[in-house]
Each structure stands twice: as structure tokens, then as C-alpha cells.
Phi, psi and omega in degrees: 000121180264182185301316183293325176295318179295318178297316180294331178284319185273341182301313178298322178296317179297317179294319176298318178301313180297318180294315178298316181296313180297318179295315180295316180294323177295314178298316180298318180297320184276342184288136178285328177209149178222167175284122182088186181273143182296320183295328177293319179294325176300314179297317179297314182298318184281318190261352181258026177049223189290337181282330182304306178298324178294319176299318179298312181294329180280321188238340187272331183285143173267143177285140179272000000 
């Protein structure tokens, strides 16, 4: 596997990560309240890679 194969393999994962992160951070910014502190969710979303935004959507959002 050369460099171009590796890039083509990882590019979709990277794009999914960016989309999930942007969506989660936008939702968090606009939400009036969430479970837990917002700054903690920002750290989770940014630093826990692809799982962070999924954790936020599963456990961080409050039901309306």
C-alpha cells in the first residue's frame, strides 16, 4: 500500500470526522441547555475524534 492508497482510504474518515465535529459544535453553540457543562462537551467533541461527536449526540443533548 503506497501513500496515495492510504490517503484515499483515510480521506472519507477524515471528512466524516470534520462534518460530525462541525455539526456537534454548531448544535452545542445553539443549544440553550445540555447535559453537563458546555466546555466539557467542547473538549470531548474536539479531542475524542470520531467518537466524541457521537457521544454528544447520544448523551449530551437534552430532550425538548
